[in-house]
Legacy VTK file of the C-alpha trace (Angstrom):
# vtk DataFile Version 3.0
C-alpha trace
ASCII
DATASET POLYDATA
POINTS 192 float
15.201 -0.652 42.817
14.074 2.930 42.852
10.509 4.070 43.274
8.558 6.321 40.946
9.125 9.460 43.028
12.914 9.025 43.200
13.347 9.557 39.438
13.585 13.025 37.944
11.049 12.569 35.191
11.163 16.029 33.579
14.914 15.950 32.788
14.655 12.314 31.682
11.688 12.837 29.343
13.030 16.181 28.100
16.434 14.610 27.400
14.842 11.713 25.479
12.809 14.175 23.421
15.867 16.353 22.698
17.989 13.349 21.697
15.177 12.073 19.498
14.820 15.423 17.747
18.555 15.562 17.004
18.452 12.024 15.590
15.321 12.935 13.598
17.153 15.887 12.044
20.046 13.628 11.039
17.591 11.072 9.675
15.831 13.789 7.667
19.111 14.787 6.027
19.976 11.174 5.237
16.595 9.634 4.300
14.335 12.551 3.468
11.662 14.758 4.976
9.097 11.975 5.568
11.451 9.884 7.706
12.574 12.962 9.660
9.026 14.072 10.433
8.094 10.546 11.509
11.135 10.478 13.818
10.175 13.878 15.276
6.691 12.563 16.009
8.131 9.610 17.943
10.575 11.932 19.719
7.821 14.104 21.152
6.096 11.190 22.911
8.303 11.023 26.071
7.760 14.702 26.900
4.036 14.371 26.092
3.818 11.384 28.470
5.402 13.441 31.262
3.160 16.458 30.706
-0.022 14.333 30.695
1.014 12.351 33.769
1.143 9.086 31.823
4.636 8.243 33.055
3.229 7.094 36.406
0.801 4.778 34.585
3.597 3.340 32.420
5.764 2.909 35.546
2.974 1.019 37.305
2.402 -1.222 34.282
6.135 -1.941 34.004
6.420 -2.803 37.711
3.362 -5.095 37.480
4.830 -6.920 34.457
8.171 -7.257 36.231
6.558 -8.656 39.381
4.504 -11.091 37.302
7.616 -12.271 35.436
9.546 -12.721 38.692
6.639 -14.703 40.116
6.450 -17.276 37.331
10.102 -17.846 36.472
10.578 -20.309 39.342
6.963 -21.417 39.847
6.050 -24.949 38.683
2.380 -24.067 39.022
2.676 -21.223 36.517
4.756 -23.357 34.108
2.020 -26.006 34.284
-0.494 -23.335 33.274
1.716 -22.267 30.357
1.984 -25.920 29.244
-1.814 -26.283 29.397
-2.262 -23.088 27.373
0.136 -24.470 24.744
-1.793 -27.751 24.656
-5.028 -25.810 24.176
-3.533 -23.967 21.179
-2.383 -27.264 19.627
-5.837 -28.801 20.146
-7.566 -25.801 18.551
-5.273 -26.012 15.521
-5.782 -29.772 15.227
-9.562 -29.508 15.456
-9.632 -27.160 12.464
-7.796 -29.733 10.346
-10.148 -32.496 11.470
-13.213 -30.425 10.584
-11.852 -29.716 7.094
-11.068 -33.405 6.573
-14.615 -34.379 7.605
-16.124 -31.880 5.146
-13.944 -33.203 2.308
-14.953 -36.799 3.101
-18.621 -35.802 3.175
-18.287 -34.078 -0.203
-16.535 -37.111 -1.711
-19.106 -39.472 -0.159
-21.958 -37.692 -1.897
-20.203 -38.439 -5.215
-22.123 -37.621 -8.363
-25.406 -37.526 -6.446
-24.675 -33.849 -5.881
-24.550 -33.489 -9.657
-25.684 -30.196 -11.008
-26.895 -28.990 -7.614
-23.262 -28.622 -6.489
-22.516 -25.994 -9.136
-22.156 -22.542 -7.615
-22.480 -19.635 -10.048
-19.820 -16.936 -10.042
-20.956 -13.341 -9.583
-20.786 -11.518 -12.908
-18.378 -8.618 -12.824
-16.189 -7.280 -15.625
-13.223 -9.267 -14.294
-15.162 -12.533 -13.901
-17.466 -12.363 -16.914
-15.501 -14.998 -18.868
-14.903 -17.378 -15.952
-16.743 -20.696 -15.722
-19.025 -21.606 -12.835
-17.207 -22.921 -9.759
-18.031 -26.508 -8.984
-17.802 -28.292 -5.663
-15.350 -31.219 -5.332
-16.835 -34.494 -6.502
-19.705 -32.860 -8.364
-20.796 -34.556 -11.551
-20.708 -32.976 -14.982
-23.791 -30.809 -15.540
-25.810 -31.465 -18.654
-25.811 -28.662 -21.203
-29.103 -26.819 -20.952
-29.870 -28.560 -17.629
-30.444 -26.968 -14.222
-26.808 -25.869 -13.906
-27.000 -23.944 -17.180
-30.150 -22.214 -15.979
-28.442 -21.288 -12.687
-25.385 -19.770 -14.406
-25.383 -15.969 -14.633
-25.818 -14.320 -17.993
-22.641 -14.339 -20.051
-21.031 -17.203 -18.111
-20.982 -20.555 -19.906
-22.151 -23.589 -17.943
-18.935 -25.459 -18.710
-15.886 -24.682 -20.787
-14.431 -27.464 -22.948
-11.288 -29.029 -21.525
-8.012 -28.728 -23.355
-5.991 -31.795 -24.092
-3.566 -32.519 -21.268
0.120 -32.807 -21.975
1.358 -36.316 -21.415
3.068 -36.585 -18.051
4.224 -39.707 -16.281
1.579 -40.935 -13.846
2.447 -40.868 -10.171
2.926 -44.242 -8.531
0.583 -43.460 -5.653
-2.003 -41.421 -7.564
-1.681 -38.506 -5.075
-1.097 -35.912 -7.797
-4.779 -35.635 -8.771
-5.209 -32.407 -6.822
-2.041 -30.966 -8.345
-3.264 -31.830 -11.857
-6.550 -30.057 -11.152
-4.677 -26.960 -10.002
-2.436 -27.057 -13.079
-5.497 -27.371 -15.314
-7.138 -24.336 -13.684
-3.957 -22.322 -14.086
-3.667 -23.414 -17.723
-7.269 -22.322 -18.400
-6.537 -18.903 -16.925
-3.386 -18.550 -19.004
-1.063 -18.743 -15.993
1.731 -21.261 -16.557
LINES 1 193
192 0 1 2 3 4 5 6 7 8 9 10 11 12 13 14 15 16 17 18 19 20 21 22 23 24 25 26 27 28 29 30 31 32 33 34 35 36 37 38 39 40 41 42 43 44 45 46 47 48 49 50 51 52 53 54 55 56 57 58 59 60 61 62 63 64 65 66 67 68 69 70 71 72 73 74 75 76 77 78 79 80 81 82 83 84 85 86 87 88 89 90 91 92 93 94 95 96 97 98 99 100 101 102 103 104 105 106 107 108 109 110 111 112 113 114 115 116 117 118 119 120 121 122 123 124 125 126 127 128 129 130 131 132 133 134 135 136 137 138 139 140 141 142 143 144 145 146 147 148 149 150 151 152 153 154 155 156 157 158 159 160 161 162 163 164 165 166 167 168 169 170 171 172 173 174 175 176 177 178 179 180 181 182 183 184 185 186 187 188 189 190 191
């Protein structure tokens, strides 16, 4: 393997820049001025790296990465560390799912006791002026004129009347409740 000082950096970087500029010209003729200018910008980087002295830094970084890779390819200790890092990622991902599940159970456990207090008003903007208030899962139906109606922003009804559902065969396990809720929301918004 050669060292940094054995390579002729000026001819190498100049040649890469020249080749890049020729390819940028051909790209400009084929794809347009924007693609050619972008290619010319990339082509100037090798010569700029040489002139600023950055090539030595990039060489040092490349050698350090190569030495690191050579060191861990045959090292059981390093592979054990990689396995532990992978386990940590899996545990982080799993903990997020467990936290969400606990929040959903807590919301379902409160049942209708949350009632009208679980209604969260939607900010009134021109695009959301006709939308109903968003309600938390498991919240009871607010009474018309009750606290939920008072909390709703001006111009937003406390609750829109439900449309009649089309008759669909019921699922054997009852697991389609969430999907029916999503379909109902989409139907209300006019998205089918």
